[in-house]
N, C-alpha and C positions, 0 to 999 in steps of 0.2 A: 567841564571835565572831558578829557579826550575819550573817544570811543574805544573801548577795550573788547575786541572780538573774543579773546580767550575767555574772559569773565562771562560774557554773554552766552558763549557755548557751554560753559560749565553750568550756568543756571538752566540752560535748555536741557542738558543731560539729566540733571536732578529732576526736572519737571517730567521728563519721559519716564524716569524710574517711579515717579509718583503718579503716573498716568494722567498728568495734567497736559495733555497733548496740545490743546489750543494755545496755552501759555508758551509751551516749548516752541511751537511753530512760529509764534510772534517773535520770540528771541532770535531764532535762526534766520527768519526773513530779514530782520534788522541787520544781522551780520552780512547777509548776501547783498543788501542794498549798498553797503559800504565796500564790500569785497566780492563782486559777483563771481570771481573764479576760485573762491575759497573752497577747496576740496573737502576738508572735514566738515564744513557747514552743509555742503551739498549732500554728503553721505548721511549726516544726521537728519536732514530734512527727508531724505528717502526712507529712513527708518521710521520717522514720525508718520509719513504717508502709509507705510506698510501697517503700522499699528492702528491707523485710522481706517484701514480697508481701502485705501486709495491706491490700489496695486499698480494700475497702469501709470499713474503719475510717478510713483516710486521707480518703476521700471524705466520710464523715459529719462529720469535724472541719472540713474546708475549707468544706463547705456551710454549716455553722452560723456559721463565721467570716465568710463573705461576706454572710450575713444580718445579722450584727451590724455589720460594717464593709464596706459595699458597694464601697468604693474601695480595698480592700486588694490591691494589685497582685500580690504574691507568691502569695496564695491563689487569686486568679482564674487566674493563669498555670498553677498546678498543677492546677486543676480542668479547664482546657482540655486539658492533657496527659492527664489521666485519661480524659476523654471521648473524646478522639481514640483512645487505646489501646483503648477499649471499642467503637470504631467508631460512637459516638454523635456523628456528624459535625456535624449542625446545631447541637447544644448546644456542641460545641467551637468552632465558628465564632462563636457568640454570645458566648462568653467571650473569645475572641481579639479580636473587634471592640470589646468593652468595654475591652480594654487600650489599643487605639488612641485611644479616646475619653478615656482617662486620661493621654494623653501619650506612650504607648509606640508612637508611629508609626514603627516601625523596619522595615527591609528583612526582618529575621528573622520578625517577626510577620506581615507580609504574605505571606511565603513559606509560613508555616504555614497561614494562612487559604486561600491558593491551593491547597496540597496537599490540604486537606480538600475543596474544591470539585472538584478533579480526581478524587479517589476517589469522589465523588458522581456525577461524569460531567457536570458543568456546565462546559464548556470556556470559555464566555464569562465567567462569574464568576471562574473560575480565572485566566484571562488578565488580567483587570482587576487582580487582586491582584498577580500577578507583574510586570506593567508598573509598578505602584506601587512594588514592591520595587526594580526597576531605577532608577526615578527617584530613590529615596533612596540607592542605591549602585550606580553604574554599573560598578564593578570586580568585582562578585561573580559569578563564573561560574555558580554554582548557580541564580541567579535567571534567567539566560538559558536554562540547561538546562530549568528548570521551565517557563518560558514556551514553549520549544520543545515540550514535552509537551502543553501546552494547545492550542497552534496545531495540532499533529498531530491531536489529538482532534477539533478543529474542521474538519479536512480542508483546511487552508490550507497547501499543500505548499511553495510558494516561500518564504513567510514563515517556515515551520518550518525549512527548510533554512538560510536566512540567520541565523536566531537560534541554531541549534545551531553553526553556523560561528563565530559570535561567542563562544559558550561555549568553543569549542576554542581560540580565540585567547587568551582570558583564562586558561584552564587546559589547556594541551596535554597534561597527564599523565593526564587522566581518560579511561579507555578507552571507557566506554559512550557518550560524546559522538560518537566516531568511528562507532560502530555506528549511532547515530541519523542522522548525516550521510549514511552510505552508504545507509540505507533511503530517505532523501529523494532522494538522487541517483538511485536506482532508480525511485522514483515519478515523478520529473521527467525521467528519461532525461538528466540533466545530468552527464555523465561527465567532461567535460574540465575544467570549473571546479573540481570537487571533488577531482580526482586529487591535486594537490599537498598538500591537507589530509590525505588518507589516507596518502600517502607519508611525511609528517611523523609521523603516528601510528604507522606501522610502524617508523620509526627509534627512536621512544620505546618501543615494545613489540615488539621484534624476535622474541620467542619466542611471541607470540600467534598461534595458528592462525587465529582469527577475523580478525585484521588481515591476515594473509597472504591469506586467501580474498577479502576485500573488495578489496585492492589488485590481486590477480591478476585478478578478474572485471572490474575497471575497466580494466585494461590490455587485456583482451579486447575491451571495448566501444569503446575508442578506437583499435583497429586495431594493437595491438602484441602479436600472438600469441606471439612468441618470448619476450618478458618474462613474459607471462601463464603460459605453460607452465613456465618455469623456476621460478616461485614455486609453482605448483600442485604440481609434482613434489617440491620440497623439503618442502612441507607434508605431502603424502601419504605421504612416506617416513618421517616422524616421528610422524604422527597419523592413525590410520585413519579418523577422522571427516572428514578432508579429502578422502577418496576420492570420495564422491558429488558434491560440488561440482566437483571436477576432472573427473569423468566427465561431468557435465552440460555443462560447457564444451566438452569434446571433442565431445559430441553436437551442440551449437550450431554447432560448426565442420564438422559433417557426418562426423565420424570415429567412427561408431557402433561399428565392430569394435574400435577401440582402447580404447573406453570400457569394454568388458566386462571384460577382465583387471584394470583398475583397480578396478572394483566388486567383482570376486571377491576381490581382495587385501584390500580394505577389510572385507568380510564375514568373511574368515577371521580377521582380527585382532579384529573386533568384530561379532559376528552380530546384535546388537540395533540395527540401523539400517534403519528402515522405508524411507527414501528410497533407500537402495542397491538394495533389491529393486524398487522402483518404477522406477528408472532402468534396471535390467536388463530389465524389461518393455517400456520405451520402446524399448530397443535390439533388441527382438524375441527376447530370450533368455529362455527359459521354464524353465531348469534351472540348478542350481549343483552342481558336482562330480558330475554324473550323476544327481542327485536332482531331480525336478520341483519347481518352486517352489510348486505348489499343494499339495504335501505338506509343504514346509518352513515355509510361512508360517503356517498355522492355529495351531500351538503358540506362535509368536511373538506372536500377537494377545493372548494371555493372560499374557504375561511381565510381571513387576512393574516392569521398568525401561523398557518400550517407550514409554510416554507417549501422549497422545491424538494428537498430530501423527504420531508413528510408526505408530500404529494406522491412521490415515487413509491414509497412503502404502501400507501393506500391503494395505488393501482395494482401493485403486486398482490396485495390481499384480495382485491376484487377478482383478479385474474385467476388466482388459485381456487377461490370459492366457485366461480363460474365453471372452471374446469371440473371440479369435483361434482358439480351439478350437471355435467355433460352439455353445458351451453358453450360450445367451442368457439363460435364466432365472437361472442362477447368476451370470452377468456382471451382470445388472441388480440382483440382490440385494446384490452387493458394491458396486456403484455407489451404491446407496441408503445403504449403511452408511458409505461414504466421504463422501458429501454430508452425512449427518447430523452427522458430526464436523466437517467443514469449515464447515458453517453455524454451529455453536456457536463454533468458533474465530474466525471472521472476520466473519460477517454477521448475527448473531442480533439486532442492533438495527435491522436494515433493515426499513422498512415498504413492503411491495410496492405499496401504493396511493400512496406519496409522490410518485413521479415523475409520475404522471398528475395528481395533485392539486396539484402544485407551481405555485403562483401565479406565481412568478418565470418558470418555464419557459413558462407560458401567455402571460405578458406579452411574452416575447421573441418568440413567434410573431406576436403582434400588432405588435410593434415592427418586425419584418422583414416587412412586407407587401410586395406586388408594387410598390406605389407608392413606399414609402420606399426599398426596395432600388434601384429604378431611379433615384431621385433621388440617393442617396448614391454610387452607383457612379461618378458623374462625377468624384468626388474620388479614385478608386482608383488603384492603381499600374498602370503599363503592362506590368509584367513578365509574361511567358508561361512562366516557369520552373516554377511549382508544378503538380503533378498530384496531386489529392487522391483517394485511394482510400478510399471510406466505405461504411458499411453496419453491419449487426449483426456482432458478433464471431462467428467460426466459420463464415463464409460463403465463404471462399476468398480473403480479402484478402491473406493471406501468399503464397499460391500465385500470385495475379495479380501482386503486387509483385515476386516472385522472377522471374517470366517477363518482365515489362516491363524490369526492371533488367538483364536479359541483353542488351538492346539497347545498342549502343555510344553512343547519344545520351542514354541515361537512366541516372541514378544513383538509388539508394534511400537516403533518410534514415531508413528504418525508421519507427517509431511516435513521432512528435514530440509531446511534451506541451504545445507552445506555446499552442495555443488553449484547452486546459483551464485553463492557468495564467493566460492573459492576458485571456480573453474576459469573465470574471466582472466585473472592475472596470470595463472599458469599457461592458459592457451596463448595469450599474447607473447609470452616468452618463448613458448615452443614453436610458434610460427616463425621465429627467427632461428632458434637453436635446434629444432627437431626433436626435442625431448630431453629430459634430465632425470636420472635415477634418483637424485636427491629430492626432487619435487615429489616423485612417486612415493618415496618412503614417508615424507612429511605428510602428504595427503592421506595416506593410509592410516598413519597413527592418529591424526587429528580426527578423521571421520569415525574410526572405531571408538574413540573417546566420546564423541558426540552421541553415537548410538548408545553407549553404556550410560552416559549421563541421563539420556532420555528413558532408558528401560531397566537399567541394571544389567548384570551379566545374564546371558541366555545363549543357548546353542545356535539359534537363528533369530535374527532381528529383521523385521520388514521396514522399509522406508517407502511410503506410498506417495511421494512427491511425483505427480503424473509427468510433469514437464522435465523430469530427469531424462526423458527420451532424447533431448537435445544433447545431453552429455554422456551418452552411452559409450562412445569411443574412449573418452578419458576414464570413465569408471571401469570399463573392461580392462584397461591398461593397469590401473591401480589395484584392482581386485580381479585377477583372471579366474578365480574360483568362486566369485559371486554369482548369483543367479538373477537373471532378468525375467520377469513375467510380464509380457506385453499383452494387455487386455484391450480388445477392440470391441466396437459396438457398431451397429448400423449407422452409417455416416449421417443421415438426416436426423435420426433419433438423437445422436450425439449433439449435433449442432442445435437442434430444437431445445434440448435440455439446457445447453449453455445459454440460449436466448431467453429461456423462461425462468432462469434461476438468478437471484440476486447474489452476485459474487464479490461485492465490495469494490475497492479500488485497486486490487492487486492483479487482476486479469486484464491486460491492456486491450486484448482484441475482443472483449465482450461488448454486448449492448448494441452491436451493429451487424446485421446479417452479412453485409459484404466483407467486414473484417473477419468474422467467424469463418466464413467459407474460404477466404484467402489463407488464413492461418491453418485451416484443416488440410487444405491442399499442399501446403508446405510440409505439414507434419507427415503426410503420406510419402512425399519425396524423401524426407529424412529417414523414415523408417525403411524405405526401399534400399537406401544406402547402407544402413546398419545390417540389413539381412546378408549383404555381401561381405561384411566386416566382422561381425560378432560370431564366434564359433557356435556350431549348432548345439553343442552340449551346454552352452551358457545362456541361451535364450529360448523360452517356450512362448508361443503365441496362442492365446485362447480367446474365445468369443463370449461376450456377455450373454448372448442369447443361449449358448450352450450351457453356461454356468447355471442360469436360472431354470433351464428346462431339463437338465440332466446333471444335477449338482454333484452327486456322489462320484460318477464316472469321471467328470472333469477334475474334481479335487484329488481323486486317486492318482491321476496323471500328473498333476501339479506337485503333489507331495513326493511322488516317486522321482520326478525331475529334480526336486530340491534335495533328495537324499534323506527324506524324513519318513519314519514309519507311520503307517496309517493309524488314526485315532478317531473314534466316532464323535469326539467332541466337536469336530468341524461341522458336523451335520446339525448341531444345535447352537449355532452362533448367536441366536437371539438371547441365549443365557449369558453371553459375554457383557459384562457391565462396564467395560472400560469407556472412557469419555470419547465422544465423536464430535469434532469441532468443524466438520465440513458441512456444506449444504445437504448432505445425505444423512443428516443426524436422525431423521425419522425412518427412511426406507432401509438404511443399513441394519436397523434393529429388528425389522420385521422378518418373518419366515420368507425364504426365497420364493418369489412368484414371478409370473410372466406379465404382470399388469403393464409394465412399461415397454414391452416388446412391440415394435411397430406403432408406437404412440403417434408417430407423425401422420399416419393415414387419417386419423380423426380430425386433423386440422389442415389437411393438404391444401384446401382452397386459399388459405391465408399464409402459406409459408414463404411465398415470393422467392427470393434469391437462394434460399436453402434448398430448393428443389433442383439446383444445379448438381447436387451431389446424389441425386436419386439413383443413378445407374453405377455408382462407384461400388466396386466390390473389393474386399480384402483378399489377400492370398489365403489359401486353405490353412487352417490351424495346424500346428506342428505336433499333433497327436491324433490318434485314430478316433473317429466319431462312433465306431461300432460298439 
């Protein structure tokens, strides 16, 4: 009987499907003995080698095939797969792009190219590929999910959120999409819009502790504490890892004593939880079942299951306890260890010179000159509702906001992300056009709606997003009758507080003394510019040290500046039960005191680069100290 290569290859393919790789290899080898140049047989042999783990032999066959047949699609695709598995991503991209040139312009190929760019870290190139995949197939949820990852890498929070939301609409069963949506909700403080999406996710994944935690935390943010606590309790009863998030929420509500037994129960069920010990330290609890945490924590730092984030939290816990015990050198050593880990986890790609060298930022300061702001303000809103509390983080913005919102005429909208999200697009247009009244009207309407959504109607509403200091020119144009309260603090105390506070992943300049100092210096230059731009009747500058040492006098000046009648309620802000979600959740609830004034002197020998700010002085406050 004549040798039939086609039949032998068919047998070989069936054997591959049945994982009978040795039989398949024998059949293909027989074909190649008769026809050494048989391209389909070589390709199948390469597949068999791949399935057998003989990657280099597969690569050799495919590489020679592509040299002989440059347009052989199957071989090129397999080489792309091998290069990607070997993390040789530029080569994988080259092979995948070759496929598109050969007519394989499919959503799958562009998704593969995009994921390569994503692993390389090029968000722009990845986004371009995922957008092309969506153009080719608008019903594929994974393309939207991948585009969301690229947008997230690029720092475009609002677009990221909307893209993940679309992915969830197309595939409501994929759990990870809800996690990404919640992360963007947290970044944007966009709790109300995303809540129905998370509730749907919980209905689909009713046993997921993570889904429960996300929904419960969102209930807490939108003002439904009863619903939040119900879900938190259910989750913590069945999963000890739910204890720390539940306890943290209790602390945000000001229920520190109640958080302690929740954390203790979580630790008894699962001792390897770094965040649980950290939250105990936040609640000023320095022991567990009679044993000091400073004795319990060190062995946990070496535990094989603790993980880097867990170790970071343990170092923060030790540092806080040592500082409370006035063991300042030990405290700073542990803060250093915590920051080293946090920097690697969150901010290792941040360039501390980038903010100062940011040409777009410099251009914005030129765009918002005194002349242009005065001209554009004529188109601004007549609203007197917004009160913007601005400055560096860790300067007392939360304390001031908590005090002011104790006044019956003032409500707090917390830290609104509106200007961080909206300013970029408008500024880029204005850098070319010089300003647009239509933009001003749109921004005013949308921002007032965001404030009302957060607080309801009120005569005055505070927004305590500190880094709105960057956008003061634009805000002054849109709301010429809004008030800015710029709160300053001793520069070294400010930067020390940043360095010794866990701030999550949202503060890019944190966890490095050099980055913190560089950002602070640029903040000083930015505020110096605004002093020459913002009208004197729109900005008041106060010092944290004055606020805590002469509270009533400062608050009388602030309320008078804001056009608000005096009310003694601001002298009893500790009675204010509203939620606090910033790291100041403990201190902002305490009676005003001077404990944090000149904190830096206690740890001066270990401050390093932060001492470069030792001689920096702010301009005099814009009110009388008498």
